[in-house]
N, C-alpha and C positions, 0 to 999 in steps of 0.2 A: 119926657121920661124915656130912659133907655130901654130898648127891647130886650126881653129876657130870652135866654137860650137854654136848651137842655144840653148838657155837656157830659162826656165821659172822659175822665182823667185817669189814664193808666200810668201807674208808678211802679218802677222796679228799684228796689233798695238793695245795694250791694255792700253797704257799710252800716252795720247795726248801731254804730256810735251816733248816728244822726236821727235815730228813730224818735227820740224825745223832741227834737226840734221839729221834725216832720209832724208829729202829733199835735204840737203846739200850733203850728200853722193851720192844720185841718180844724182844730178847735176854734181858731180865730175866724174861720170862714164857715163855721158850723151852721149859721142861719140859712146858708144857700145849699147845703149838702142834704140830698134827699135819700142817699143810699151809699153804703160803703161796705166793701168786702176785702178781707185780707187773706192771702194764701201764703203760708210759709213754705219754702222749698229748701230745707236744711241741707239736703244732699247736694244742691247747687250753690249753697251759700248766699241765697237771695230771698227776698220776700217780694210778693206782688200784691199791690193794692189797687183796687178799682174804686173810683169815687164818682158818683153821679150827682151833678149839680143842676139846679134851676136858678140861673143868675144872669145878670147883665154880662155881655161879652167882656167888658173891661175887668170885671171881678174875676171871671174865669181865667183870663189872661194873666192877671196879677198873681193869683194863686199858683198857676202853672209856672210862671217865671220865678217866683220865690222858691218853689219846690226844686226846680231845675238848678238853682244855684247851690243847693246842698251837695256836699261832697258824697260821691257814690250813689247819687240818685238820678235816674233817667225818667223823663216825663214825656208823654205824648197825649195830646188832647184832640177830641173830636167834638164839634159843636153843630147843633141843628136848631133852627128857629122852632120854638114850641108851637105845635099844631099846624106846621106848614106843609106837612105830608111830602117831604122830599124836595121842596123848592127853596133851598138855602140861599 
C-alpha cells in the first residue's frame, strides 16, 4: 500500500474559461481533498485556489499535472509525509 501524504496544492487561474474543467478535475479527486479555499482577485484578473489533500503521492502528482496542463493555470505543490514531523 502506497504511503499517504498531506499536500498543499496552490493554483493560480488567469483564464476564467478553464474554471469548469478545473472544477471537474477537483471533483474527480474529491475523495482525497480535505480542504479547499478560493480567493478571487478581480483587480488582478486572477483567482487563487488552495487545495489540501490527504492522498498517495502518485494521486497528488496526477492531479497537479492535469491542472498544470490547463491553459492559464499555474500550479505548485508541497507534500509532507503525514505524521512525520518534518522528516520528509
